Residue frames as a rotation matrix with the C-alpha (Angstrom) as fourth column:
MET 1
0.683 -0.610 -0.401 -101.30
-0.119 0.449 -0.886 -63.91
0.721 0.653 0.234 99.28
SER 2
0.912 -0.320 -0.257 -98.84
0.366 0.348 0.863 -65.59
-0.187 -0.881 0.434 101.59
ALA 3
0.557 -0.781 -0.282 -95.23
-0.575 -0.608 0.547 -64.37
-0.599 -0.143 -0.788 102.19
ARG 4
-0.178 -0.659 0.730 -93.76
0.123 0.721 0.682 -67.49
-0.976 0.211 -0.048 100.53
THR 5
0.384 0.438 0.812 -95.67
0.852 0.171 -0.495 -66.89
-0.356 0.882 -0.308 97.33
ALA 6
0.982 -0.014 -0.190 -94.51
-0.057 -0.973 -0.223 -63.28
-0.182 0.230 -0.956 97.22
ARG 7
0.177 -0.983 0.040 -90.83
-0.496 -0.054 0.867 -64.29
-0.850 -0.173 -0.497 97.54
THR 8
-0.122 -0.192 0.974 -91.21
0.571 0.789 0.227 -66.84
-0.812 0.584 0.013 94.78
ARG 9
0.742 0.459 0.490 -92.68
0.663 -0.392 -0.637 -64.28
-0.100 0.797 -0.595 92.42
LEU 10
0.806 -0.495 -0.325 -89.90
-0.399 -0.859 0.320 -61.76
-0.438 -0.129 -0.890 93.34
LEU 11
-0.078 -0.889 0.450 -87.20
-0.168 0.457 0.873 -64.30
-0.983 -0.007 -0.185 92.48
ALA 12
0.095 0.219 0.971 -88.80
0.827 0.526 -0.199 -65.15
-0.554 0.822 -0.132 89.20
ALA 13
0.952 0.299 0.057 -89.04
0.291 -0.836 -0.465 -61.48
-0.091 0.459 -0.884 88.26
THR 14
0.486 -0.852 -0.194 -85.38
-0.532 -0.464 0.708 -60.94
-0.693 -0.240 -0.679 89.12
THR 15
-0.176 -0.550 0.816 -84.34
0.275 0.769 0.577 -63.87
-0.945 0.326 0.016 87.01
VAL 16
0.498 0.489 0.716 -86.28
0.831 -0.034 -0.555 -62.59
-0.247 0.872 -0.423 84.02
ALA 17
0.964 -0.123 -0.237 -84.71
-0.140 -0.988 -0.058 -59.17
-0.227 0.089 -0.970 84.38
LEU 18
0.131 -0.985 0.112 -81.17
-0.390 0.053 0.919 -60.56
-0.911 -0.165 -0.377 84.49
ALA 19
-0.097 -0.103 0.990 -81.79
0.681 0.718 0.141 -62.67
-0.725 0.688 0.000 81.42
ALA 20
0.817 0.454 0.355 -83.05
0.568 -0.535 -0.625 -59.64
-0.094 0.712 -0.696 79.50
LEU 21
0.723 -0.612 -0.320 -79.96
-0.483 -0.779 0.399 -57.64
-0.494 -0.134 -0.859 80.40
ALA 22
-0.161 -0.811 0.562 -77.67
-0.022 0.573 0.819 -60.50
-0.987 0.120 -0.110 79.19
LEU 23
0.189 0.320 0.928 -79.54
0.881 0.363 -0.304 -60.66
-0.435 0.875 -0.214 75.88
THR 24
0.981 0.172 -0.091 -79.19
0.128 -0.923 -0.362 -56.91
-0.146 0.344 -0.928 75.41
ALA 25
0.342 -0.932 -0.122 -75.44
-0.494 -0.289 0.820 -57.01
-0.799 -0.220 -0.559 75.97
CYS 26
-0.319 -0.471 0.823 -75.00
0.404 0.718 0.567 -59.76
-0.857 0.513 -0.039 73.40
ASP 27
0.488 0.653 0.579 -77.22
0.800 -0.069 -0.596 -58.03
-0.349 0.754 -0.557 70.86
ASN 28
0.919 -0.114 -0.378 -75.20
-0.170 -0.978 -0.120 -54.76
-0.356 0.175 -0.918 70.82
GLY 29
0.783 -0.621 -0.023 -71.98
0.254 0.353 -0.901 -56.60
0.568 0.700 0.434 69.69
LYS 30
0.124 -0.736 0.665 -69.99
-0.601 -0.589 -0.540 -55.37
0.789 -0.333 -0.516 72.72
GLY 31
0.960 0.249 -0.132 -69.91
-0.066 0.655 0.753 -58.47
0.274 -0.714 0.645 74.83
VAL 32
0.364 -0.851 0.378 -66.88
-0.914 -0.249 0.319 -59.08
-0.177 -0.461 -0.869 77.02
ARG 33
0.825 -0.165 -0.541 -64.41
-0.080 0.913 -0.401 -61.81
0.559 0.374 0.740 76.05
ASP 34
0.758 -0.618 0.208 -61.66
-0.186 0.101 0.977 -63.32
-0.625 -0.780 -0.038 78.14
GLU 35
0.894 -0.447 -0.021 -58.58
0.037 0.122 -0.992 -62.73
0.446 0.886 0.126 75.93
GLY 36
0.744 -0.607 0.281 -55.95
-0.551 -0.318 0.772 -62.86
-0.379 -0.728 -0.571 78.62
PRO 37
0.243 -0.737 0.631 -53.77
0.199 0.674 0.711 -65.80
-0.949 -0.047 0.311 77.47
SER 38
0.474 -0.018 0.880 -54.21
0.874 0.132 -0.468 -65.09
-0.107 0.991 0.079 73.74
ALA 39
0.956 -0.086 0.281 -53.35
-0.022 -0.974 -0.223 -61.40
0.293 0.207 -0.933 74.14
ALA 40
0.630 -0.747 0.214 -50.31
-0.442 -0.119 0.889 -62.21
-0.638 -0.655 -0.405 76.15
SER 41
0.212 -0.523 0.825 -49.10
0.592 0.741 0.317 -64.64
-0.777 0.421 0.467 73.57
ASN 42
0.646 0.075 0.760 -49.54
0.729 -0.354 -0.585 -62.10
0.225 0.932 -0.284 70.77
SER 43
0.948 -0.292 0.123 -47.79
-0.315 -0.909 0.272 -59.40
0.033 -0.297 -0.954 72.76
SER 44
0.394 -0.838 0.378 -44.79
-0.142 0.351 0.926 -61.69
-0.908 -0.418 0.019 73.46
SER 45
0.251 -0.248 0.936 -44.55
0.849 0.522 -0.090 -62.67
-0.466 0.816 0.342 69.80
SER 46
0.843 0.099 0.528 -44.69
0.381 -0.804 -0.458 -59.03
0.379 0.587 -0.715 68.71
SER 47
0.831 -0.551 0.078 -42.01
-0.454 -0.590 0.668 -58.06
-0.322 -0.590 -0.740 71.21
SER 48
0.255 -0.747 0.614 -39.73
0.271 0.665 0.696 -60.85
-0.928 -0.011 0.371 70.10
SER 49
0.414 -0.040 0.910 -40.15
0.909 0.068 -0.411 -59.90
-0.045 0.997 0.064 66.45
SER 50
0.923 -0.001 0.385 -39.47
0.082 -0.977 -0.199 -56.19
0.376 0.215 -0.901 67.08
SER 51
0.720 -0.683 0.122 -36.35
-0.389 -0.252 0.886 -56.88
-0.574 -0.686 -0.447 69.17
GLN 52
0.367 -0.601 0.710 -34.64
0.699 0.682 0.216 -58.82
-0.614 0.417 0.670 66.36
PRO 53
-0.236 -0.540 -0.808 -32.12
-0.099 -0.814 0.573 -56.52
-0.967 0.215 0.138 64.51
THR 54
0.801 0.468 -0.374 -32.96
-0.366 -0.113 -0.924 -55.55
-0.474 0.877 0.081 60.96
GLY 55
0.428 -0.642 -0.637 -30.89
-0.816 0.029 -0.577 -57.54
0.389 0.766 -0.511 58.50
SER 56
-0.613 -0.606 0.507 -30.21
-0.769 0.605 -0.206 -60.48
-0.182 -0.516 -0.837 60.90
THR 57
-0.180 0.478 -0.860 -31.31
-0.425 0.750 0.506 -64.03
0.887 0.457 0.069 60.27
ALA 58
0.744 0.601 0.291 -32.87
-0.511 0.233 0.827 -66.24
0.429 -0.764 0.481 62.89
ASP 59
0.784 -0.456 -0.422 -29.75
0.552 0.823 0.136 -68.30
0.285 -0.340 0.896 63.40
GLY 60
0.647 -0.514 -0.564 -27.63
0.290 -0.518 0.805 -65.28
-0.706 -0.684 -0.186 64.37
GLY 61
-0.203 -0.734 0.648 -25.87
0.932 0.058 0.358 -64.85
-0.300 0.676 0.673 61.00
THR 62
-0.264 0.046 -0.963 -25.52
-0.055 -0.998 -0.033 -61.54
-0.963 0.044 0.266 59.23
GLU 63
0.101 0.377 0.921 -27.48
0.903 0.354 -0.244 -60.95
-0.418 0.856 -0.305 56.04
ALA 64
-0.818 -0.493 -0.298 -26.32
0.326 -0.822 0.467 -58.24
-0.475 0.285 0.833 53.69
LYS 65
0.259 0.907 -0.332 -29.00
0.079 -0.362 -0.929 -55.91
-0.963 0.214 -0.166 52.25
PRO 66
0.368 -0.074 0.927 -29.32
0.909 0.240 -0.342 -55.80
-0.197 0.968 0.155 48.47
ALA 67
-0.729 -0.667 -0.151 -27.29
0.608 -0.734 0.303 -53.02
-0.313 0.129 0.941 46.84
GLY 68
-0.655 0.445 0.611 -29.24
0.228 -0.655 0.720 -49.84
0.721 0.611 0.327 46.39
GLU 69
0.378 0.813 -0.443 -31.28
0.746 0.016 0.666 -49.99
0.548 -0.582 -0.601 49.57
THR 70
0.263 -0.194 0.945 -31.19
-0.304 -0.946 -0.110 -46.79
0.916 -0.259 -0.308 51.57
GLY 71
0.337 -0.188 0.923 -29.16
-0.938 -0.151 0.312 -47.17
0.081 -0.971 -0.227 54.74
GLY 72
0.989 0.059 -0.135 -28.15
-0.062 0.998 -0.016 -50.67
0.134 0.024 0.991 53.80
SER 73
0.241 -0.951 0.194 -24.73
-0.919 -0.159 0.362 -52.12
-0.313 -0.266 -0.912 54.77
THR 74
0.428 -0.178 -0.886 -22.69
-0.495 0.774 -0.395 -54.90
0.756 0.608 0.243 53.38
ALA 75
0.982 -0.018 0.187 -21.92
-0.150 0.525 0.838 -57.67
-0.114 -0.851 0.513 55.78
VAL 76
0.187 -0.982 -0.031 -18.23
-0.973 -0.181 -0.141 -58.02
0.133 0.057 -0.990 56.67
PRO 77
0.616 0.044 -0.787 -17.01
-0.175 0.981 -0.083 -61.60
0.768 0.189 0.612 56.07
LYS 78
0.904 -0.307 0.297 -15.41
-0.253 0.176 0.951 -63.35
-0.344 -0.935 0.082 58.96
SER 79
0.130 -0.950 -0.285 -11.67
-0.991 -0.132 -0.015 -63.81
-0.024 0.284 -0.959 58.87
THR 80
0.913 0.165 -0.374 -10.49
-0.237 0.959 -0.154 -67.21
0.333 0.229 0.915 57.71
ALA 81
-0.027 -0.999 0.037 -7.02
-0.582 -0.014 -0.813 -66.85
0.813 -0.043 -0.581 59.23
THR 82
0.389 0.101 -0.916 -6.05
0.534 0.785 0.313 -69.43
0.751 -0.611 0.252 61.77
PRO 83
0.968 -0.003 0.251 -5.60
-0.195 -0.640 0.744 -67.91
0.158 -0.769 -0.620 65.26
GLY 84
0.585 -0.804 0.105 -1.99
-0.046 0.097 0.994 -67.26
-0.809 -0.587 0.020 66.02
THR 85
0.142 -0.512 0.847 -0.93
0.913 0.399 0.088 -67.32
-0.383 0.761 0.524 62.39
ASN 86
0.033 -0.178 -0.983 0.70
-0.104 -0.979 0.174 -64.20
-0.994 0.097 -0.051 61.00
THR 87
0.582 0.314 0.750 -0.47
0.621 0.423 -0.660 -64.15
-0.524 0.850 0.051 57.34
THR 88
0.968 -0.196 0.155 1.69
-0.036 -0.724 -0.689 -61.21
0.248 0.662 -0.708 56.43
GLY 89
0.582 -0.792 0.186 4.90
-0.438 -0.113 0.892 -62.15
-0.686 -0.600 -0.412 58.18
SER 90
0.655 -0.469 -0.592 8.04
-0.526 0.279 -0.803 -63.21
0.542 0.838 -0.064 56.38
SER 91
0.943 -0.329 -0.047 10.35
0.284 0.727 0.625 -65.99
-0.172 -0.603 0.779 57.45
GLY 92
0.507 -0.847 -0.159 13.94
-0.814 -0.532 0.233 -65.20
-0.282 0.011 -0.959 58.10
GLY 93
0.963 -0.236 0.129 16.67
0.264 0.922 -0.282 -67.31
-0.052 0.306 0.951 56.70
SER 94
0.275 -0.947 -0.167 20.39
-0.087 -0.197 0.976 -67.69
-0.958 -0.254 -0.137 56.66
GLY 95
0.084 -0.313 0.946 22.45
0.877 0.475 0.080 -67.52
-0.474 0.823 0.314 53.53
SER 96
0.520 0.073 0.851 22.20
0.586 -0.755 -0.294 -63.79
0.621 0.652 -0.435 52.75
ALA 97
-0.557 -0.821 -0.127 24.72
0.696 -0.378 -0.611 -61.19
0.454 -0.429 0.781 53.95
GLY 98
0.296 0.611 -0.734 23.58
0.891 -0.453 -0.017 -58.74
-0.343 -0.649 -0.679 56.59
LYS 99
0.360 -0.023 0.933 23.64
0.632 -0.730 -0.262 -55.00
0.686 0.683 -0.249 56.14
ASN 100
0.970 0.044 0.238 24.67
-0.127 -0.744 0.656 -53.43
0.206 -0.667 -0.716 59.47
GLY 101
0.541 -0.822 0.178 28.29
-0.534 -0.173 0.828 -52.64
-0.650 -0.543 -0.532 60.32
GLY 102
-0.439 -0.720 -0.537 29.54
-0.875 0.207 0.438 -54.10
-0.204 0.662 -0.721 57.04
GLY 103
0.170 0.632 -0.756 27.01
-0.760 0.573 0.308 -56.90
0.628 0.522 0.578 57.09
THR 104
-0.744 -0.381 0.549 26.85
-0.655 0.576 -0.489 -59.19
-0.130 -0.724 -0.678 60.15
THR 105
0.354 0.845 -0.401 24.98
-0.825 0.484 0.293 -62.49
0.441 0.227 0.868 59.94
THR 106
0.258 -0.169 0.951 24.95
-0.642 0.706 0.299 -65.90
-0.722 -0.688 0.073 61.54
THR 107
0.327 -0.256 -0.910 27.04
-0.846 0.350 -0.402 -68.34
0.421 0.901 -0.102 59.52
ARG 108
0.995 0.066 -0.081 28.32
-0.034 0.940 0.339 -71.89
0.098 -0.334 0.937 59.81
ASN 109
0.342 -0.940 -0.016 31.99
0.824 0.308 -0.475 -71.04
0.451 0.150 0.880 59.30
PRO 110
-0.039 -0.467 -0.884 34.42
0.744 -0.603 0.286 -68.61
-0.667 -0.647 0.371 60.94
ALA 111
0.888 0.379 -0.262 34.30
0.154 -0.780 -0.606 -65.08
-0.434 0.498 -0.751 59.52
CYS 112
0.221 -0.803 0.554 36.81
0.927 -0.004 -0.374 -64.10
0.303 0.596 0.744 56.91
ASN 113
0.988 0.011 -0.151 38.89
0.063 -0.938 0.341 -61.13
-0.138 -0.347 -0.928 58.10
GLY 114
0.618 -0.785 -0.035 42.38
-0.664 -0.498 -0.557 -59.76
0.420 0.367 -0.830 58.20
ALA 115
0.085 -0.579 0.811 43.63
-0.842 0.393 0.369 -62.59
-0.533 -0.714 -0.454 60.43
ASN 116
-0.031 -0.049 0.998 42.83
0.120 0.991 0.052 -65.49
-0.992 0.122 -0.025 58.05
THR 117
0.708 0.311 0.634 42.88
0.657 0.040 -0.753 -63.80
-0.259 0.950 -0.176 54.65
LYS 118
-0.547 -0.796 -0.260 45.03
0.565 -0.580 0.588 -61.62
-0.618 0.175 0.766 52.41
THR 119
0.603 0.793 -0.084 43.45
0.539 -0.482 -0.691 -58.51
-0.589 0.372 -0.718 50.84
THR 120
-0.633 -0.755 0.169 44.67
0.637 -0.384 0.668 -56.74
-0.440 0.531 0.725 47.71
ALA 121
0.401 0.708 -0.581 43.50
0.176 -0.682 -0.710 -53.62
-0.899 0.182 -0.398 45.97
THR 122
-0.567 -0.625 0.535 43.90
0.609 0.118 0.784 -53.33
-0.554 0.771 0.314 42.15
GLU 123
-0.190 0.490 -0.851 42.90
-0.503 -0.793 -0.344 -50.55
-0.843 0.363 0.397 39.81
VAL 124
-0.194 0.181 0.964 41.11
0.684 0.729 0.001 -51.78
-0.703 0.660 -0.265 36.68
SER 125
-0.970 -0.215 -0.113 40.74
0.052 -0.640 0.766 -50.26
-0.237 0.738 0.632 33.24
ARG 126
-0.468 0.878 -0.101 37.11
-0.452 -0.140 0.881 -51.28
0.760 0.458 0.462 32.88
PRO 127
0.622 0.666 0.411 34.79
0.742 -0.669 -0.038 -50.06
0.250 0.329 -0.911 34.21
LEU 128
-0.070 -0.649 0.757 36.32
0.250 -0.746 -0.617 -46.59
0.966 0.147 0.214 34.36
ASN 129
-0.296 -0.159 0.942 37.41
-0.696 -0.639 -0.327 -45.22
0.654 -0.752 0.079 37.75
HIS 130
0.830 0.558 0.009 36.93
-0.433 0.634 0.640 -48.64
0.351 -0.536 0.768 39.44
MET 131
-0.403 -0.884 0.235 39.09
-0.873 0.296 -0.387 -50.67
0.273 -0.361 -0.892 41.84
LEU 132
0.461 0.482 -0.745 38.85
-0.250 0.876 0.412 -54.36
0.852 -0.004 0.524 42.65
LEU 133
-0.088 -0.429 0.899 39.29
-0.996 0.063 -0.067 -55.65
-0.028 -0.901 -0.432 46.18
SER 134
0.266 0.083 -0.960 40.28
-0.307 0.952 -0.002 -59.33
0.914 0.295 0.278 46.41
VAL 135
0.148 -0.146 0.978 40.20
-0.979 0.119 0.166 -61.37
-0.141 -0.982 -0.125 49.66
THR 136
0.084 -0.223 -0.971 41.96
-0.456 0.858 -0.236 -64.77
0.886 0.462 -0.030 49.58
ASN 137
0.912 0.307 0.274 41.47
-0.392 0.447 0.804 -67.37
0.125 -0.840 0.527 52.30
THR 138
-0.002 -0.982 -0.191 44.96
-0.674 0.142 -0.725 -68.13
0.739 0.127 -0.662 53.73
GLY 139
-0.094 0.024 0.995 43.69
-0.940 0.327 -0.097 -70.38
-0.327 -0.945 -0.008 56.50
ALA 140
-0.957 -0.281 -0.068 43.20
-0.289 0.927 0.240 -74.16
-0.005 0.249 -0.968 56.65
LYS 141
-0.511 0.851 0.122 39.37
0.663 0.481 -0.573 -74.04
-0.547 -0.212 -0.810 56.99
ASN 142
-0.200 0.567 0.799 36.51
0.774 -0.408 0.484 -72.46
0.600 0.716 -0.358 55.10
CYS 143
-0.729 0.096 -0.678 35.56
0.424 -0.714 -0.556 -68.95
-0.538 -0.693 0.480 56.12
ASP 144
0.191 0.881 0.432 32.47
0.980 -0.143 -0.141 -66.82
-0.062 0.451 -0.891 55.32
LEU 145
-0.878 -0.478 0.003 32.95
0.471 -0.863 0.181 -63.41
-0.084 0.161 0.983 53.75
THR 146
-0.004 0.998 -0.067 29.82
0.997 0.000 -0.074 -61.52
-0.074 -0.067 -0.995 54.76
GLY 147
0.501 0.339 -0.796 28.56
0.433 -0.895 -0.109 -58.01
-0.750 -0.290 -0.595 54.17
TYR 148
0.817 -0.241 0.523 30.69
0.399 -0.419 -0.816 -55.48
0.416 0.875 -0.246 52.32
PRO 149
-0.188 -0.956 -0.225 34.14
0.896 -0.073 -0.438 -53.87
0.403 -0.284 0.870 52.75
ILE 150
0.849 0.296 -0.437 34.20
0.478 -0.782 0.399 -51.05
-0.224 -0.548 -0.806 55.26
ALA 151
0.120 -0.854 0.505 36.73
0.950 -0.050 -0.310 -49.04
0.290 0.517 0.805 53.23
ARG 152
0.796 0.024 -0.604 38.44
0.318 -0.867 0.384 -46.02
-0.515 -0.498 -0.698 54.64
PHE 153
0.444 -0.622 0.645 40.53
0.795 -0.058 -0.604 -44.04
0.413 0.781 0.469 52.10
GLY 154
-0.335 -0.681 0.652 43.29
0.257 -0.731 -0.632 -41.79
0.906 -0.044 0.420 53.41
GLU 155
-0.984 -0.080 -0.156 42.14
0.174 -0.315 -0.933 -39.58
0.026 -0.946 0.324 56.30
ALA 156
-0.428 0.896 0.121 38.44
-0.212 -0.229 0.950 -39.76
0.879 0.381 0.288 55.43
GLN 157
-0.791 0.177 0.585 36.14
-0.607 -0.109 -0.787 -39.40
-0.076 -0.978 0.194 58.43
SER 158
0.234 0.907 0.350 33.44
-0.684 0.409 -0.604 -41.62
-0.691 -0.098 0.716 56.94
VAL 159
-0.682 -0.417 0.601 33.26
0.049 0.794 0.607 -44.77
-0.730 0.443 -0.521 54.80
PRO 160
-0.788 0.395 -0.473 31.57
-0.597 -0.303 0.743 -45.09
0.150 0.867 0.474 51.40
PRO 161
0.064 0.922 0.381 28.02
-0.808 0.272 -0.523 -46.43
-0.586 -0.274 0.762 51.12
VAL 162
-0.750 -0.247 0.613 27.20
0.064 0.896 0.440 -49.84
-0.658 0.369 -0.656 49.68
ALA 163
-0.606 0.552 -0.573 25.22
-0.763 -0.200 0.615 -50.32
0.224 0.810 0.542 46.46
GLU 164
-0.224 0.572 0.789 22.15
-0.633 0.530 -0.564 -52.27
-0.741 -0.626 0.243 47.70
SER 165
0.625 0.575 -0.528 21.48
-0.765 0.319 -0.559 -53.63
-0.153 0.753 0.639 44.26
THR 166
-0.050 -0.760 -0.648 24.64
-0.692 0.494 -0.526 -55.77
0.720 0.423 -0.551 44.56
HIS 167
-0.057 0.059 0.997 23.39
-0.929 0.363 -0.075 -57.80
-0.367 -0.930 0.034 47.57
PRO 168
-0.758 -0.336 -0.559 24.27
-0.566 0.765 0.308 -61.45
0.324 0.550 -0.770 46.90
GLN 169
0.250 0.925 -0.285 21.75
-0.633 0.379 0.675 -64.26
0.732 0.012 0.681 47.09
ALA 170
0.865 0.002 -0.502 23.84
0.310 0.785 0.536 -66.30
0.395 -0.620 0.678 49.48
VAL 171
0.769 -0.639 0.010 26.73
-0.319 -0.371 0.872 -65.95
-0.554 -0.673 -0.489 51.89
VAL 172
0.613 -0.659 -0.435 30.12
-0.522 0.075 -0.850 -65.96
0.593 0.748 -0.298 50.15
THR 173
0.851 -0.318 0.418 32.09
-0.171 0.584 0.793 -68.93
-0.497 -0.747 0.443 51.49
LEU 174
0.444 -0.783 -0.437 35.77
-0.825 -0.166 -0.540 -69.21
0.350 0.600 -0.719 50.75
ALA 175
0.950 -0.281 -0.133 37.59
0.307 0.918 0.251 -72.54
0.051 -0.279 0.959 50.83
PRO 176
0.365 -0.889 -0.276 41.32
0.172 -0.227 0.959 -72.43
-0.915 -0.398 0.070 51.64
GLY 177
-0.647 -0.728 0.229 43.09
0.430 -0.100 0.897 -70.64
-0.630 0.679 0.378 48.79
GLU 178
-0.104 0.705 0.701 39.83
0.976 -0.063 0.208 -69.33
0.191 0.706 -0.682 47.32
SER 179
-0.935 -0.312 -0.169 39.10
0.337 -0.931 -0.144 -65.66
-0.113 -0.192 0.975 46.77
GLY 180
0.218 0.975 -0.046 36.08
0.930 -0.222 -0.294 -63.33
-0.297 0.022 -0.955 47.12
TYR 181
-0.685 -0.487 0.542 35.69
0.690 -0.672 0.269 -59.89
0.233 0.558 0.796 45.54
ALA 182
0.315 0.772 -0.552 34.19
0.732 -0.568 -0.376 -56.45
-0.604 -0.285 -0.744 45.86
GLY 183
-0.051 -0.294 0.954 34.09
0.877 -0.470 -0.098 -53.60
0.478 0.832 0.282 43.42
VAL 184
-0.072 -0.028 -0.997 34.83
0.666 -0.745 -0.027 -49.98
-0.742 -0.666 0.072 44.35
LEU 185
0.482 0.224 0.847 33.55
0.768 -0.574 -0.285 -46.99
0.423 0.787 -0.449 42.36
LEU 186
-0.325 -0.755 -0.569 36.26
0.936 -0.342 -0.082 -44.42
-0.133 -0.559 0.819 43.08
SER 187
-0.598 0.106 -0.794 34.86
-0.023 -0.993 -0.115 -41.34
-0.801 -0.050 0.597 41.38
ALA 188
0.528 0.847 -0.058 32.30
0.009 -0.074 -0.997 -40.18
-0.849 0.526 -0.047 38.79
ALA 189
-0.071 -0.546 0.835 33.37
0.855 0.397 0.333 -40.99
-0.513 0.738 0.439 35.25
ASP 190
0.329 0.253 0.910 32.04
0.787 -0.606 -0.116 -37.66
0.522 0.754 -0.399 33.97
GLY 191
-0.650 -0.752 0.108 33.84
0.548 -0.562 -0.619 -35.63
0.527 -0.344 0.778 36.64
SER 192
0.048 0.801 0.596 30.58
-0.090 -0.591 0.802 -34.57
0.995 -0.092 0.044 38.35
GLY 193
0.425 0.115 -0.898 31.67
0.773 0.470 0.426 -35.75
0.471 -0.875 0.111 41.79
ASP 194
0.674 -0.135 0.726 32.41
-0.336 -0.932 0.138 -33.19
0.658 -0.337 -0.674 44.52
ASN 195
0.666 -0.412 0.622 35.09
-0.706 -0.077 0.704 -33.02
-0.242 -0.908 -0.342 47.21
GLY 196
0.903 -0.319 -0.288 37.62
0.106 0.815 -0.570 -35.02
0.416 0.484 0.769 45.30
TYR 197
0.480 -0.810 0.338 41.07
-0.852 -0.338 0.400 -35.86
-0.210 -0.480 -0.852 46.71
THR 198
0.244 -0.516 -0.821 43.94
-0.434 0.699 -0.569 -38.34
0.867 0.495 -0.053 46.22
ALA 199
0.774 0.088 0.626 44.18
-0.609 0.370 0.701 -41.14
-0.170 -0.925 0.340 48.80
LYS 200
-0.004 -0.864 -0.503 47.43
-0.780 0.318 -0.539 -43.03
0.626 0.390 -0.675 49.31
THR 201
-0.950 -0.253 0.181 46.29
-0.310 0.721 -0.620 -45.43
0.026 -0.645 -0.763 52.06
LEU 202
-0.026 0.953 -0.303 43.36
-0.662 0.210 0.719 -47.77
0.749 0.219 0.625 52.49
VAL 203
-0.871 -0.079 0.485 42.02
-0.437 0.577 -0.690 -49.69
-0.225 -0.813 -0.537 55.51
VAL 204
-0.301 0.759 -0.577 39.45
-0.465 0.411 0.784 -52.44
0.833 0.504 0.229 54.81
GLY 205
-0.637 0.171 0.752 37.24
-0.710 0.252 -0.658 -53.51
-0.302 -0.953 -0.039 57.69
PHE 206
-0.764 0.369 -0.529 35.22
-0.017 0.808 0.589 -56.72
0.644 0.459 -0.611 57.78
ALA 207
0.287 0.952 0.106 31.88
-0.264 -0.028 0.964 -57.68
0.921 -0.304 0.243 59.37
LYS 208
0.992 -0.038 0.121 33.84
-0.104 0.297 0.949 -59.41
-0.072 -0.954 0.291 62.17
GLY 209
0.586 -0.809 0.034 37.46
0.749 0.558 0.357 -59.56
-0.308 -0.184 0.933 63.21
ARG 210
-0.103 -0.825 -0.556 40.65
0.416 -0.544 0.729 -57.83
-0.904 -0.156 0.399 62.26
SER 211
0.837 0.324 -0.442 40.87
-0.197 -0.575 -0.794 -55.27
-0.511 0.752 -0.417 59.43
ALA 212
0.284 -0.732 0.619 43.34
0.885 0.449 0.125 -55.30
-0.369 0.512 0.775 56.50
THR 213
0.463 -0.204 -0.862 45.54
-0.207 -0.971 0.119 -52.60
-0.862 0.123 -0.492 54.95
PRO 214
0.488 -0.257 0.834 46.07
0.793 0.529 -0.301 -53.42
-0.364 0.808 0.463 51.29
ALA 215
-0.464 -0.752 -0.468 48.65
0.380 -0.646 0.661 -51.32
-0.800 0.129 0.586 49.42
LEU 216
0.768 0.629 -0.121 47.53
0.221 -0.438 -0.871 -48.70
-0.601 0.643 -0.475 46.92
PRO 217
0.503 -0.598 0.625 49.52
0.756 -0.045 -0.652 -47.60
0.418 0.801 0.429 43.80
ALA 218
-0.367 -0.798 -0.479 52.40
0.922 -0.380 -0.074 -45.29
-0.123 -0.469 0.875 44.70
LYS 219
-0.862 0.062 0.504 50.65
0.142 -0.923 0.357 -42.32
0.487 0.379 0.787 43.10
GLY 220
-0.756 0.654 0.006 47.52
-0.106 -0.114 -0.988 -43.02
-0.645 -0.748 0.155 45.13
VAL 221
-0.570 0.666 0.482 43.92
0.797 0.304 0.522 -43.13
0.201 0.681 -0.704 43.81
TYR 222
-0.923 0.312 0.225 41.53
-0.308 -0.950 0.053 -40.26
0.231 -0.020 0.973 43.17
VAL 223
-0.481 0.830 -0.284 38.17
0.869 0.494 -0.028 -40.47
0.117 -0.261 -0.958 44.97
ASP 224
-0.863 0.285 0.416 35.28
-0.261 -0.959 0.115 -38.09
0.432 -0.009 0.902 45.23
ALA 225
-0.530 0.694 0.488 31.72
-0.757 -0.128 -0.641 -37.93
-0.382 -0.709 0.593 46.62
LYS 226
0.349 0.646 -0.679 30.59
-0.881 0.472 -0.003 -40.69
0.319 0.599 0.735 44.24
LEU 227
-0.669 -0.739 -0.079 32.72
-0.635 0.623 -0.458 -43.19
0.388 -0.256 -0.886 46.11
SER 228
0.401 0.790 0.465 30.79
-0.904 0.424 0.059 -46.44
-0.151 -0.444 0.883 46.83
VAL 229
-0.761 -0.637 0.120 31.37
-0.626 0.771 0.117 -50.19
-0.167 0.014 -0.986 47.18
THR 230
0.056 0.734 -0.677 29.59
-0.595 0.569 0.568 -53.45
0.802 0.370 0.468 46.35
TYR 231
0.703 0.130 0.699 28.84
-0.621 0.590 0.515 -56.35
-0.345 -0.797 0.496 48.67
TRP 232
-0.457 -0.843 0.283 31.36
-0.641 0.533 0.553 -59.12
-0.617 0.071 -0.783 48.73
GLN 233
0.573 0.613 -0.544 30.86
-0.813 0.336 -0.476 -61.41
-0.109 0.715 0.691 45.73
GLN 234
0.461 -0.394 0.795 31.86
0.080 0.911 0.405 -64.99
-0.884 -0.123 0.452 44.90
SER 235
0.415 -0.201 0.887 32.55
0.891 0.289 -0.351 -63.92
-0.185 0.936 0.299 41.32
LEU 236
-0.545 -0.706 -0.451 34.97
0.547 -0.708 0.447 -61.31
-0.635 -0.003 0.772 40.05
ASP 237
-0.759 0.337 0.557 32.65
0.465 -0.319 0.826 -60.48
0.455 0.886 0.086 37.16
ASP 238
0.285 0.930 -0.234 29.81
0.830 -0.117 0.545 -59.80
0.480 -0.349 -0.805 39.61
ALA 239
0.138 -0.344 -0.929 32.02
0.802 -0.512 0.308 -57.48
-0.581 -0.787 0.205 41.65
LEU 240
-0.771 -0.545 -0.331 32.82
0.226 -0.719 0.658 -55.37
-0.596 0.432 0.677 38.55
ALA 241
-0.460 0.697 0.550 29.34
0.846 0.157 0.509 -55.40
0.269 0.699 -0.662 37.07
TYR 242
0.435 0.640 -0.633 28.35
0.827 -0.561 0.001 -52.40
-0.355 -0.524 -0.774 39.16
């Protein structure tokens, strides 16, 4: 047998052996598959799904869990307020008397005070233990009577407080010859007030400008710890309603 014939037979035998091995691998159900691209795609999809937060929708919105789920939370609604808008703020306005130092405020007219008005103090029979302060515009122009009287009786080191419930709805404006009023509670009607004394002089200060010194009755007036005043009022009845 020649060498060429031997090589041919050897190649044929090798081919047969390789084919047999391939058939054996397929028959045992463990053949090798190229799953590279498919596996990578599945892995990427799984990773994307697992990275998405629980309770979130695909478009980025927040989805509240139904009530009763363990660990669930209710989504917080977004604010509907317009940026830069204070929804709880209150707007200021003119027309109401201020409260500091007798009540300072910005007004359209000059302030009523001791220089352009005349102030009188009158005891009244009703209500009991009350006095009426009257301020009359003696000038040629309107003036605004703001706040409340800063009343100092006798040698008192302090002035009486104002009854906040008497705050007027608008600034009291006095035309020439017109009057504004304030009520004064001198003492407790039932005698329960402490530190009582008789005052024979009175100085009335205003929110702005010169003070006034209205005359008191010759016998003076009795005041105690219940002493208080109202805000200036346009109406006499309002001043004595306290």
